[in-house]
C-alpha positions as CSV (number, residue, x, y, z in Angstrom):
1,M,0.0,0.0,0.0
2,K,2.9,2.4,0.8
3,R,4.3,1.8,-2.7
4,I,1.0,2.7,-4.3
5,I,0.7,5.9,-2.3
6,L,4.3,6.8,-3.1
7,F,3.7,6.1,-6.8
8,A,0.6,8.3,-6.8
9,V,2.5,11.2,-5.1
10,M,5.3,10.9,-7.7
11,V,2.9,11.0,-10.6
12,M,1.1,14.0,-9.2
13,G,4.5,15.8,-8.7
14,M,5.5,15.1,-12.3
15,A,2.1,16.4,-13.5
16,I,2.4,19.6,-11.4
17,S,5.9,20.1,-12.8
18,A,4.6,19.7,-16.4
19,S,1.9,22.2,-15.6
20,A,4.3,24.8,-14.5
21,Q,6.4,24.3,-17.7
22,S,3.4,24.8,-20.0
23,A,2.0,28.0,-18.5
24,N,2.5,29.9,-21.7
25,R,-0.2,28.0,-23.6
26,N,-3.6,29.5,-23.7
27,D,-6.1,26.6,-23.2
28,Y,-8.3,25.3,-20.4
29,W,-5.8,22.9,-18.9
30,S,-2.8,25.2,-18.7
31,D,-4.8,28.0,-17.2
32,D,-6.0,25.7,-14.4
33,S,-4.2,22.4,-14.7
34,V,-4.1,21.6,-11.0
35,K,-7.7,21.8,-9.8
36,P,-8.6,20.9,-6.2
37,S,-12.4,20.6,-5.5
38,V,-14.9,19.8,-2.8
39,I,-18.1,17.9,-3.4
40,V,-21.1,17.4,-1.1
41,F,-23.4,14.5,-2.2
42,S,-26.3,12.3,-1.4
43,G,-27.8,9.3,-3.1
44,A,-28.7,5.7,-2.6
45,N,-27.3,2.2,-2.4
46,V,-29.5,0.5,-4.9
47,L,-28.7,-3.1,-4.0
48,E,-29.2,-2.7,-0.2
49,P,-32.0,-0.1,-0.1
50,A,-30.3,2.6,1.9
51,P,-29.3,6.3,1.6
52,I,-25.7,7.3,1.0
53,Y,-24.4,10.8,1.9
54,G,-21.1,12.5,2.4
55,A,-18.4,14.7,1.1
56,A,-15.3,14.2,-1.1
57,V,-12.1,16.2,-1.7
58,G,-10.7,15.8,-5.2
59,L,-7.6,16.8,-7.0
60,N,-7.4,16.9,-10.8
61,C,-4.1,17.3,-12.5
62,Y,-4.3,17.1,-16.3
63,F,-5.8,13.7,-17.0
64,L,-5.4,12.3,-13.5
65,R,-7.9,12.5,-10.7
66,A,-7.5,11.6,-7.1
67,E,-10.3,11.7,-4.5
68,L,-10.8,11.1,-0.8
69,E,-14.4,10.3,0.1
70,L,-16.0,10.2,3.5
71,G,-19.6,9.1,3.8
72,G,-22.3,7.4,5.7
73,S,-25.1,4.9,5.1
74,W,-26.7,2.0,6.9
75,I,-27.0,-1.7,6.5
76,D,-30.0,-3.8,7.7
77,P,-28.6,-7.3,8.6
78,G,-32.1,-8.3,9.8
79,A,-32.7,-7.6,13.5
80,T,-31.6,-4.0,13.7
81,R,-30.3,-1.4,11.2
82,K,-26.6,-0.6,11.6
83,N,-25.1,2.8,10.8
84,L,-22.0,2.8,8.8
85,L,-19.3,5.4,8.2
86,Y,-17.0,4.7,5.3
87,F,-13.7,6.0,3.9
88,S,-12.7,5.6,0.3
89,P,-9.5,6.8,-1.4
90,S,-9.7,6.8,-5.2
91,I,-7.4,7.4,-8.2
92,G,-8.2,7.3,-11.9
93,V,-8.4,9.2,-15.1
94,A,-10.5,12.2,-16.1
95,H,-11.2,14.0,-19.4
96,T,-12.6,17.5,-19.8
97,F,-14.3,18.5,-23.1
98,A,-16.0,21.7,-24.2
99,E,-14.5,23.4,-21.1
100,R,-17.7,22.5,-19.2
101,Y,-18.0,18.7,-19.0
102,E,-15.7,16.3,-17.2
103,V,-16.0,12.5,-17.2
104,Y,-13.9,10.3,-14.9
105,L,-13.3,6.6,-14.2
106,M,-11.7,5.7,-10.9
107,S,-10.6,2.7,-8.9
108,S,-10.8,2.7,-5.1
109,W,-10.9,0.8,-1.9
110,I,-13.9,1.2,0.5
111,N,-14.5,-0.1,4.0
112,W,-17.9,-1.7,4.2
113,G,-19.9,-3.8,6.7
114,Y,-20.2,-7.5,7.0
115,T,-21.6,-9.9,9.6
116,I,-19.7,-12.7,11.4
117,L,-22.3,-15.4,12.1
118,E,-22.7,-17.0,15.5
119,G,-20.9,-20.3,14.6
120,A,-17.7,-18.7,13.2
121,P,-14.5,-19.8,14.8
122,E,-13.5,-16.1,15.5
123,N,-16.9,-15.3,17.1
124,N,-17.0,-16.0,20.8
125,C,-20.0,-13.8,21.6
126,G,-22.8,-16.3,21.1
127,H,-24.6,-14.1,18.6
128,D,-24.1,-12.6,15.2
129,V,-21.6,-9.7,15.1
130,F,-21.7,-6.8,12.7
131,E,-18.3,-5.4,11.7
132,K,-17.4,-2.3,9.7
133,D,-13.8,-2.8,8.7
134,M,-13.6,-5.1,5.7
135,F,-12.1,-3.4,2.7
136,H,-13.4,-4.0,-0.8
137,W,-12.4,-2.9,-4.3
138,R,-14.7,-0.4,-6.0
139,V,-14.9,1.3,-9.4
140,K,-16.6,4.6,-10.0
141,L,-17.8,6.4,-13.2
142,G,-18.9,10.0,-12.9
143,T,-19.2,13.4,-14.4
144,N,-18.9,17.0,-13.3
145,I,-20.8,19.6,-15.2
146,N,-19.9,23.3,-14.7
147,F,-22.8,25.6,-14.3
148,S,-21.1,28.9,-13.4
149,K,-19.4,31.4,-15.6
150,D,-16.2,31.2,-13.6
151,K,-16.0,27.4,-13.9
152,R,-15.9,27.0,-10.2
153,W,-19.4,25.5,-9.3
154,F,-20.4,22.2,-10.8
155,V,-23.0,19.4,-10.5
156,N,-21.6,15.9,-9.8
157,A,-23.3,12.7,-10.8
158,E,-21.6,9.3,-10.1
159,V,-22.3,5.6,-10.2
160,G,-20.0,3.3,-8.1
161,Y,-19.9,-0.5,-7.7
162,M,-18.2,-2.3,-4.9
163,F,-17.0,-5.8,-5.5
164,P,-17.9,-7.7,-2.3
165,K,-15.5,-10.2,-1.0
166,P,-16.6,-13.8,-1.3
167,T,-18.6,-15.1,1.6
168,D,-18.5,-18.5,3.3
169,S,-20.9,-20.2,5.7
170,Y,-19.6,-18.0,8.6
171,H,-19.7,-14.5,7.0
172,I,-22.2,-12.4,5.2
173,S,-21.0,-9.5,2.9
174,Y,-23.3,-6.7,1.8
175,D,-23.6,-5.3,-1.7
176,N,-23.1,-1.7,-2.8
177,L,-24.2,-0.1,-6.0
178,S,-24.3,3.6,-5.3
179,V,-25.9,6.3,-7.4
180,R,-25.2,9.8,-6.2
181,L,-25.8,13.5,-7.0
182,G,-24.0,16.4,-5.6
183,V,-22.7,19.9,-5.9
184,G,-19.1,20.9,-5.9
185,Y,-16.8,23.8,-5.9
186,R,-13.4,23.9,-7.7
187,F,-10.7,26.2,-6.1
């Protein structure tokens, strides 16, 4: 994991350096090649009927996009509904066209809930235990559409699918196909 983070930081550094060298060009990317943004969103997990809400901090650098997402939802394992806070770092590619529309595809990890059933070897409680710390791989496809003249405010729409880890007779994993809408501000 440390190598992946180090690689991402190196790529961002090279892109920032290239941005500084191309400042004499007069196009959208050279005017604002490093673009941090903040997004507030809400939506739904379609496969486990539940709301999704949260915020994300993004950084675009030419065709690269990185994002840290913090959010919340709930999972209903049967007896009682369990609240869930999640964290998801993402990295991927983005493309802007017509200086107004941006489309991105990202890969990420997300912590999501699962249940350890009563008979599991690691469960000594005598009842099912809901946990929130299993990490899953996720892909996201989204778009940002600028709606202000200064290109700072935008609408965000995104679809993300989490690939649940395989379950066995002692564990239950929950699905996540999220659809979200939000509003963002680019600095």
